[in-house]
C-alpha positions as CSV (number, residue, x, y, z in Angstrom):
1,X,-72.2,-89.1,62.4
2,X,-69.9,-86.3,61.3
3,X,-71.2,-82.7,62.0
4,X,-71.6,-80.3,59.1
5,X,-69.9,-77.0,59.3
6,X,-72.1,-73.9,59.4
7,X,-73.1,-72.6,56.0
8,X,-71.6,-69.3,56.8
9,X,-68.2,-70.9,57.3
10,X,-68.6,-72.6,53.9
11,X,-69.3,-69.3,52.2
12,X,-66.2,-67.7,53.7
13,X,-64.1,-70.6,52.5
14,X,-65.5,-70.6,49.1
15,X,-65.2,-66.9,48.7
16,X,-61.5,-67.0,49.9
17,X,-60.8,-69.8,47.4
18,X,-62.3,-67.9,44.6
19,X,-60.3,-64.8,45.5
20,X,-57.1,-66.9,45.7
21,X,-57.8,-68.4,42.2
22,X,-58.4,-65.0,40.7
23,X,-55.2,-63.6,42.2
24,X,-53.2,-66.6,41.2
25,X,-54.5,-66.5,37.6
26,X,-53.7,-62.7,37.3
27,X,-50.2,-63.3,38.7
28,X,-49.7,-66.4,36.5
29,X,-50.4,-64.5,33.3
30,X,-47.5,-62.1,33.9
31,X,-45.3,-64.8,35.4
32,X,-45.7,-67.1,32.5
33,X,-44.5,-64.5,30.0
34,X,-41.3,-64.4,32.1
35,X,-40.9,-68.1,33.0
36,X,-42.2,-69.9,29.9
37,X,-39.6,-72.0,28.1
38,X,-37.2,-70.0,26.0
39,X,-37.5,-70.2,22.3
40,X,-35.3,-72.9,20.8
41,X,-32.3,-71.9,18.6
42,X,-33.4,-71.5,15.0
43,X,-30.2,-73.5,14.0
44,X,-26.7,-74.2,15.1
45,X,-24.7,-71.0,15.2
46,X,-22.3,-70.6,12.2
47,X,-19.5,-68.1,11.5
48,X,-20.0,-65.1,9.2
49,X,-17.3,-65.5,6.6
50,X,-14.5,-63.0,7.2
51,X,-14.2,-60.2,4.8
52,X,-10.5,-59.4,4.4
53,X,-9.3,-55.9,5.2
54,X,-12.6,-55.0,6.8
55,X,-11.1,-53.4,9.9
56,X,-8.5,-50.8,10.5
57,X,-5.1,-51.9,11.9
58,X,-2.5,-49.8,13.6
59,X,0.4,-51.5,11.8
60,X,1.5,-50.8,8.2
61,X,-1.0,-51.6,5.4
62,X,-0.3,-55.2,4.5
63,X,-1.3,-57.7,2.0
64,X,-3.6,-60.1,3.8
65,X,-3.3,-62.8,1.1
66,X,-0.8,-64.8,3.2
67,X,-2.9,-64.6,6.3
68,X,-4.4,-67.9,7.7
69,X,-8.1,-67.8,8.5
70,X,-9.1,-69.3,11.8
71,X,-12.6,-70.3,13.0
72,X,-13.7,-70.4,16.6
73,X,-14.6,-73.9,17.6
74,X,-17.8,-73.8,19.7
75,X,-17.2,-77.1,21.3
76,X,-14.1,-75.7,23.0
77,X,-15.2,-72.1,23.6
78,X,-17.5,-70.3,26.0
79,X,-19.2,-66.9,25.9
80,X,-20.4,-65.6,29.2
81,X,-21.7,-62.6,31.2
82,X,-20.9,-61.9,34.8
83,X,-23.1,-59.5,36.9
84,X,-23.3,-59.0,40.8
85,X,-26.6,-58.8,42.7
86,X,-27.9,-58.8,46.2
87,X,-29.8,-62.0,46.7
88,X,-31.7,-62.6,49.9
89,X,-29.6,-59.9,51.6
90,X,-26.2,-61.3,50.5
91,X,-23.9,-60.5,47.6
92,X,-24.3,-63.0,44.8
93,X,-22.6,-63.3,41.3
94,X,-24.7,-64.4,38.4
95,X,-22.9,-66.1,35.5
96,X,-24.6,-66.9,32.2
97,X,-22.8,-69.1,29.7
98,X,-23.1,-70.7,26.2
99,X,-20.9,-72.4,23.8
100,X,-23.0,-71.3,20.9
101,X,-20.5,-68.7,19.6
102,X,-19.1,-68.4,16.1
103,X,-16.6,-66.2,14.3
104,X,-13.5,-66.0,12.2
105,X,-10.2,-64.1,12.3
106,X,-7.1,-64.0,10.3
107,X,-3.4,-63.3,10.8
108,X,-0.1,-63.9,9.2
109,X,2.4,-65.3,11.8
110,X,5.2,-63.3,10.1
111,X,3.2,-60.1,10.3
112,X,0.8,-60.1,13.3
113,X,0.0,-56.4,12.7
114,X,-2.1,-57.4,9.7
115,X,-4.5,-59.4,11.9
116,X,-8.2,-59.1,11.2
117,X,-11.3,-60.2,13.1
118,X,-14.7,-60.9,11.6
119,X,-18.1,-60.6,13.1
120,X,-18.7,-62.6,16.3
121,X,-22.1,-64.2,16.9
122,X,-23.5,-65.5,20.1
123,X,-26.9,-67.3,20.2
124,X,-28.6,-65.6,23.2
125,X,-31.3,-68.2,23.3
126,X,-28.8,-70.8,24.6
127,X,-27.5,-68.7,27.5
128,X,-28.0,-70.6,30.8
129,X,-27.4,-69.7,34.4
130,X,-27.4,-71.7,37.6
131,X,-31.2,-71.4,38.0
132,X,-33.9,-72.4,35.5
133,X,-36.2,-69.6,36.5
134,X,-33.5,-67.0,36.0
135,X,-32.5,-68.5,32.7
136,X,-36.0,-68.3,31.5
137,X,-36.4,-64.7,32.7
138,X,-33.2,-63.8,31.0
139,X,-34.3,-65.2,27.6
140,X,-37.9,-64.0,27.8
141,X,-38.0,-60.8,29.8
142,X,-34.5,-59.4,29.7
143,X,-33.0,-60.2,26.3
144,X,-36.3,-61.0,24.4
145,X,-34.5,-63.8,22.5
146,X,-37.7,-64.8,20.8
147,X,-37.4,-61.7,18.7
148,X,-33.6,-61.0,19.0
149,X,-31.8,-64.3,18.8
150,X,-28.2,-63.2,18.4
151,X,-25.8,-60.9,20.2
152,X,-23.3,-59.6,17.6
153,X,-19.9,-57.9,17.7
154,X,-18.5,-56.5,14.5
155,X,-14.9,-55.1,15.1
156,X,-14.0,-51.9,13.2
157,X,-10.5,-51.2,14.6
158,X,-7.7,-53.2,16.1
159,X,-4.9,-51.6,18.2
160,X,-1.8,-52.8,20.0
161,X,-0.9,-55.7,17.8
162,X,2.7,-56.9,18.2
163,X,5.2,-56.9,15.3
164,X,6.3,-60.5,16.1
165,X,5.1,-63.4,18.0
166,X,6.4,-66.7,19.5
167,X,4.4,-69.9,19.6
168,X,3.2,-70.6,23.1
169,X,3.7,-67.0,24.2
170,X,0.5,-64.9,24.7
171,X,0.2,-61.4,23.3
172,X,-2.4,-58.8,24.0
173,X,-4.3,-56.2,22.0
174,X,-7.7,-54.4,21.8
175,X,-10.5,-54.7,19.4
176,X,-13.1,-51.8,19.1
177,X,-16.3,-52.4,17.3
178,X,-20.1,-52.3,17.2
179,X,-21.8,-54.5,19.9
180,X,-25.6,-55.2,19.1
181,X,-27.8,-56.4,21.9
182,X,-31.5,-56.7,21.1
183,X,-32.1,-53.7,18.8
184,X,-29.4,-51.4,20.0
185,X,-25.8,-51.0,18.6
186,X,-23.1,-49.2,20.5
187,X,-19.3,-49.1,20.4
188,X,-17.4,-51.2,22.8
189,X,-13.7,-52.2,23.3
190,X,-12.6,-55.7,24.2
191,X,-9.2,-56.5,25.7
192,X,-7.9,-59.6,24.1
193,X,-5.2,-62.0,25.0
194,X,-4.2,-64.6,22.4
195,X,-1.8,-67.6,22.5
196,X,-0.8,-69.2,19.2
197,X,0.2,-72.8,19.7
198,X,2.9,-74.7,17.9
199,X,0.4,-77.0,16.4
200,X,-1.3,-74.0,14.6
201,X,-4.3,-73.7,16.9
202,X,-5.0,-70.5,18.7
203,X,-6.5,-70.0,22.2
204,X,-7.6,-66.7,23.7
205,X,-9.8,-64.6,25.9
206,X,-11.6,-61.4,25.2
207,X,-13.3,-59.3,28.0
208,X,-15.2,-56.0,28.2
209,X,-17.3,-54.3,30.8
210,X,-20.5,-52.5,29.8
211,X,-23.5,-50.8,31.4
212,X,-26.4,-53.0,30.1
213,X,-28.9,-50.1,30.4
214,X,-26.9,-48.4,27.5
215,X,-28.3,-51.2,25.3
216,X,-31.8,-50.8,26.5
217,X,-31.6,-53.9,28.7
218,X,-33.6,-53.7,32.0
219,X,-33.9,-56.3,34.7
220,X,-37.4,-56.8,36.1
221,X,-37.9,-56.6,39.9
222,X,-38.3,-60.0,41.5
223,X,-38.7,-61.2,45.1
224,X,-35.5,-61.8,47.1
225,X,-33.3,-59.7,44.7
226,X,-32.6,-56.3,46.4
227,X,-30.4,-54.9,43.6
228,X,-28.5,-55.7,40.5
229,X,-25.3,-53.9,39.5
230,X,-25.5,-51.7,36.4
231,X,-22.2,-53.1,35.0
232,X,-21.8,-56.5,33.4
233,X,-18.7,-58.2,32.3
234,X,-18.7,-59.9,28.9
235,X,-16.2,-62.6,28.4
236,X,-15.3,-64.9,25.6
237,X,-12.9,-67.9,26.1
238,X,-12.2,-69.3,22.7
239,X,-10.2,-71.9,20.9
240,X,-9.8,-71.7,17.1
241,X,-8.3,-73.7,14.3
242,X,-7.4,-73.0,10.7
243,X,-10.1,-73.4,8.2
244,X,-9.6,-75.9,5.4
């Protein structure tokens, strides 16, 4: 016959179990707000139609009527952020990516100085990292994508455009504009490299480094992460084709 444990022991076990349940429940309430599934995209991201002559160029004022309008192809493009942290005592680079990016730009191959760039939209709900918990914390706690679905860049000035171009040869310039993350809009300048192809398509890369705190973004303290750099690199690798 098995022996019964003393009633005092049972009381200690029951009390400890109850305390553990209460503690876990309290932690779970806060943790779930961070780690619940991120809200689904409201729809597939679509480009804001380009408004011609909406930005300031450094070249001569030109008639944009001959410019070809190009649209970013999300299936061949990637928007990403890159930030360094110290994870479990070692340096680690976090990369978040999405192909849900849309935008239009226009330029006339015979007059590149008249190039224009429209609003660029990124669906922040679709950003993913290499860790599901980090991805959920990013969408829920850091970017609050349930309320602020899109990250938006609206160019206001383009500088450094070349006077001529050669298919297959890249050229570089800068685009300054208003970057909106969550409910904060601040100016930022992207360095852009573009390569026009002989078939009429255009490939390019745009990069900028920002301090995310300037946009009211904060990163919650989590176990195993000792620190996160204040600067984050924003990058867009894009492929675009002429609109019909």
